[in-house]
N, C-alpha and C positions, 0 to 999 in steps of 0.2 A: 154222400156227397161226392159230386165228380170231381176229379182232378183237371187241372188246367189242359193236361195231354189228353184226358177223357174227352172234354168238351172240345178240343180241337179235332178228334177223330169223328166225333158225332158230328159236327159240323161240316168237316170234309165228305162224309157220308152223304148230308143232305144236299151239299152243291152237286155231286156226281148224280145222284138219284134226280135233281130238279134237270139237268142237263140231259138226260136220258130220256125223260119225260117230254122234253120239250120239243114240239112239232118243227119239221122242216120249214123254211120260208116257202111261199107260194113260188110255183114254176110253172115252165112247160112248154109245149111245143106240137109238133106235126102237121102244120099246115101246107097243104098240097101247094107246089110251087105253081107259078103260072105257066104258059106253055114257053116251053123252051127254055126255062129258067133252071140253071143247076139247081139240083138238090140241096138241101140244108144239111147242118150238123145233126139236128136230132130226131132224124127219123129212124133210125138204122140199127144193125149189126149181127156177130156170132161164135165161134167154137173154140175150147180150150184143150191143149196139150202142154205138158211142162213138165216141171220137177214135182216130184210131192210136195204137196203144201205143209207148211209147219204150222203149229197152234200160235195164235195171238189173242190180243186182247179186242174187245169191241172198240170200234173206232171212236166211241164217245168217251170211253175210259182212257183209251190212248191220249186224247186230247186234253184232259184232264191231268194226265200224267206230264205231258208236257209243259203244262203253266207251274205245277207243282215242284217239278225239278228244274228251277232257274238256272242250276250249274250245267245241266245238260247241253252240249253243242248242237247247234242247228246247222242245217245245211247253207253253205254259202253260196247264193247264186251267181250266175255269170254277169248280171246287170251290175253287181256291187264290184266285181272286179274291174269294171270298164272303168272307173273313175280312179284306179290307182294311178300314182303320177307317171310312170313311163307311159302307159297307155293313154293316159289323159294329153300327155305331151303331142303325142302322135295325132290325135285328132284335132288339135288347136290349128285353126286355118282352113279346115276342111268343112266343105257343105253336107250336111248330114240330114238323112232321111229315116224314118223310124217306121217300123211295122210294129204296130202297138194296139193294145186295148185297154180295158180296165184291169186286167191282170197284168199290165207291165208296169208292176210296182216294185219299188225296192221294200225290204222288209219291213221298215220304218212307216211303210204306208204311203210314201210319196210316188207318185206317177213319175214314170221314166223321163217324158217329155218336160216337166216341170223341173227335175233334176239337172237335166242337160242345160236347159236356160240359165240356171244358178251357177253354173260352172264357166259362164262366159264361152260357151260352145256354139257354133252357127248352125242351128237348126232351120232349116229352109223347106221341109217338107214332111207330111205324115201321111202314112198309108193305112187303112183300116181293112179288116178281113170281114166276115159275115157278121152281123149284128152291130156294126158300127163301133166306134171309139168308146161311147157310153154303155154300149150293150144293151139297148132298149129297144131294138128292133127284133121282131119275130122273126122266127127261122124262115128261110126261104123267101123273106120279103127284101126288096132290093134298098140298098144304103145309098144315100146321096152324099155328094162333095159337102164340104162345108169347110169352116176355118178355126184357127185357135189363136188369138193373139195375132193375128193377119199372117198366120203360116197357114197355108193351104191344106186341108185334109183331104186326100184322095181316097175314094171309095174304091175298094176290090171286089167290091160284090154288089154290083149294081149293073150301069151300062157297060162296064169294063171288069175285067176279073184279072187284067196283069197290067201294071205300070206301063204307061204309053213312053216311046222315046221322048216325048216333048216332057214328061213329068220327069224323066230321069236325068234330062238335061239340067234340071236345078241342084242335083246333087253329086257328091263325088263318091259317098259311102252310103249304102244302106246298111242299118242296125236292126236285126229282127229280134224281137224279145215277147213271145207269146206263150201263155201257159195252155197246152192243150191236154188230152185225157188218154193217149195212147192207143187211140182206136182209128182203125183205116177211114171210116167213112165220117170222121170228124174233120170239117172242111178247112181247117187251118194248115194242115200238112200239105193239101194241095196249093193253097196261097203261097208255102212256101216254096213247094216246086216252081211256081210261076214266077216268083219273085227270082229266084236264082237263074233261070232261065232268060228273064228280060236283063238282068243284071250282066250276064255273058255276052248278050248281044250288044249291049252297050260300054262294056268294058268298065263296069263299075263293081267294085269290092263288096261283099257282103260279110258282116260280121254277125254270128249268132251268139245271143247270150243265153247259155244253156240253163235248163230247167228240169226239175224232176218229173219222172213219168210218174204219176199219180198211181197207176196200176203196178209199179214196180217194173223192174227190168229182167226178170227172171222167166216167166210164164209167156208161152207163146199159144196163140189161138189161130187156128187156119180158117177157111182155107186161103190160098195164095190167090191173089185176084188175077182172073184170067184175062187177056188183053181184049176180047170182043165185049167185056163188060167195062171197060174203062168209061169214067165220068167224072164230074167235078167231086162227086161226094167219094170217088175211089179212083184215082190218078195214078196209083204206083202198085207195084206187084209185089204186096206185102200181104201177109196174113192179116184177120181183123185185128188182133192183139199182136201187136208186134215188138213190145219191151225195149223199146229204143228211146233216148231223148231225143230233143229235136237237133241237137247238135250231131250226136251219132247219125240220125236219119239223114241229115244233110250230107254228110260224109258217105254214106252209103250210096245215096243218089249220085254223087261225083264220083266214087269210085267204080259203080256197077253202070256207068254212062246211061243212066236215066234222065240226067240233063249233061248239058256240054262240060266235058271233064276241062275246059280252058276256065271256067268261071273261077274268079278269086275268091276264096272262101277262108275266113278265119271263125273257129271255135273258140270261144271263151268258157272253158269249162268250170264246172261247180266244184266245190269242195264238200267234203263229209257225206256225199251220197252214194249208195250202194244199190245194188242190183236187188237187194233183197229187200229193200224200203218200199213199204207203202206210204201213202201221204203222211198220216200222223206221225211217223218216225221222221220226217225231215225237220219237225220242230217249226215250220212255217204256217202263218195263218192261210186257211184256204179264202180263195176269192172265186165267187162263182165265175166259171170259164165261158158261161153263155145263159140266157135267160132260163134255161130248162135243166141245168147242173148245178145247182145250190150249193152243194156239199160233196164232199168225197165218197159218201155213200151211192149218192146217185150215179157218180162216175164208175164207181165198182161195178154196179150192176148193168150199167147202158151198153156193154158190149153183147150182152145177150138180151136184153129185153127190147133195145132198140129195134129190134128184127121185128117185133111184133106187130108194129104199124103196118107192114107188108102183108100181114095176114089180117086184116081188119079188126084187131083185139085192141083194146085199151090197154095201155101199160102205165096208168098213172097220169096221163097228161090231160090237163084240164082241171088238175086236183094239186093239193099241196104236196105231193108224194110223187112226181116224176119218176118213172123207171124203179119205182120201189114197191109197185102194186101192178096185177094184172086182172082185167074184169071184162065182162061181157053180159048182157041180158040174159043170156042163155046158158051161162057156166053154174054149175051147181059146186058151191066152195068145198062141201064138205068131202066131196067126191075127188076133186083136184088135189086137197090138202092130203087125202089118205095115199093117194097114188105117189104124189111127190114125197112124201117123208119117209117111204119105204125104199127110195131110192139114194144110194152114196151122193149123188149129185147135188142132194139139199145139205151136205153138210156145211155147217157155220152158219145157216139162217134158220131163224124162227118164222113160221108160217101160220097167219092167222087169217080166218075167214072176213069177209069185209063186203058192206055194202055201200056203194057210193053214187053220186052222181057228177060225169064230166062237167064243167063249165068252160064259158068262153072266158078267157083272161087276157085283155088288151095288154101288149107288150111281151105275153108269153107264147098264147095260142088263142087262135080265134075259133077254130071248127076243130076240137079234139073229136076222137072217134066216140061214137054215141053219145055227142052232145046233147045234153039236158034228159037223158034217158038213165033209168035206174039200173047200175049194172052190178053184179055180184062176183065176186072173185076172191084175190088172196092177196092179202098185205105182206110184204117181205120186211123181215128184221134182220140186220145185219148184226150178228153175234160174235162170230170168229173170221175175220175177214182173210185171213190166210189159209183158210179152209175152203173158200170160197170159189167155185168153178163157174162164173156166170155163164158162159155159153153154153158148156156142157148141161148146166142145169136147165137153159132155155130151151135147148135141143130135146131134152127129155120132155119138159112141157109140151112142145109142140107134138111130139110122139104121144103124149096122153090125149091131147086136143084131137088129134088126127084119127086116134081111137075110138073116142066117145061120142066126137061131134065131125063126122067126115062130111056133113052135109054144110057145116058152117065155116068150114075152114076153106077160104075162097081166095088164094093169095093173086096179088096183082104180080104177074110172072116177070114182067120187065123189071118193076122197082126190086121185086126180090132177089132176082139175079145180080143187080147191080150191088145191092146191099152185101149179099153174101160173097159176091166175086167169083161165083161160078153159078152152074145150072144144077149143081147136086143137091141142093135143098128142094128145088122145083122137082126133081125127077124123082125125088123120095116121095114127095106129096103127091105126086101123080103115079105112084105104085109103080115106077119104072126102076126103081133102085132101092136095096134093102137098108135097113137103118145101119147093120153092120158094116155094110160096104161103105156108107156115107162116111162112117166114123172112122175106117181104116185109111181112107184117101185123106181125110183131115191130119191124121198122126203123120202120114208121110210128107204132107207139105210142109207141117210144123217142124219135122226133122231136118228135111231140106233147106229150110229158112234159118234153122239155128246154125246150121253148119257156115251158110253163106255169109251170116251177117258178124260172125265172129271177129274179122280183122277191122271191124269198125268200131268196136267198144271201146268207151274210154273210161270206162267204171269197172270194179271188181263186184 
């Protein structure tokens, strides 16, 4: 007969197994934007260099640990500290504008705009990035203006990408509270840059409610964005994985002169976050950051797999596992798994052969690569998140594809260069640069950025 303690252990194991077997919710992206429309969050990526990774638990188990260890502290977000009495008193009587979407919630689940209205503050405008306030708009698609309780909602991803002087005339202070995923080609940080620039020209203060970087703050992945490849999906001279929080990034923008240095900026820091923390260690619930990033595992692989769209390969788009699989009609899964598994870059990942058909998913992606065609490839399972080097893994994958399928790898050079931030990867694919030379340059870029960012770090 089992003891009460034994039954509890058995039940806990059952719950963990159930969570691990549960599939991710439907997601996706990669619809090419219309002529002259800025590129979107979820088409992109690439490379890793940083400290040696340490071993950790699978994301699913870490999430269960957080629920079980109720006494464990969680990260205190910047938006929670917004309502501390001294700061609240300073906001009274000011006209407030929010830069927000569905990730802009306090830990109890209430959206920031509702909480502000309950504190008798004067909310006069809401600004939204790509995907809109409810995040129901597909990547690359324009978002229209709307309203909430007679408060105008201005889209910053439609006919305009910056607040106009007329819109900013309605506010005294802008409050930015968006959760991004620490990747250069995720468009929220371009929106942050444009907000800061517009505020500077109109003499408006910007308050940033700081949030965790889901990829942690220790690792850096290059290359640095070169000026000639600047675009809406990459507007800052950052590595692809830059290891900064939104607040730290804003401070660096100002300090390095990437935005006007006279902008009035205040960062409300978090409490309890460290640079070594990945998302599960924050103790916070994950809210999808866009239609195609439904969970932290998708975010973790995104810096690498996002690049594959520029190579005309499906990276799970149009399926329930975006950025967690790779496939094409012409790929031999067993060959790919054998080559990948023998390389150190696959550490922390479990690779499985898979056959699937990408489909149109309204609200997520309408035309995924190889839509309605049978694709063969590899499913990626995150087992040891701290061992994972997503960009390094993806570059090795590209190297294998180039070796075995040279006639199938036909990159869109302009798009690939904008994503990668330089022409190095294109030069490698055209046999004008060795793989070792590519890696060496990326290592140099990461080293340079690590030194430059040091004085803007708010957390250890």
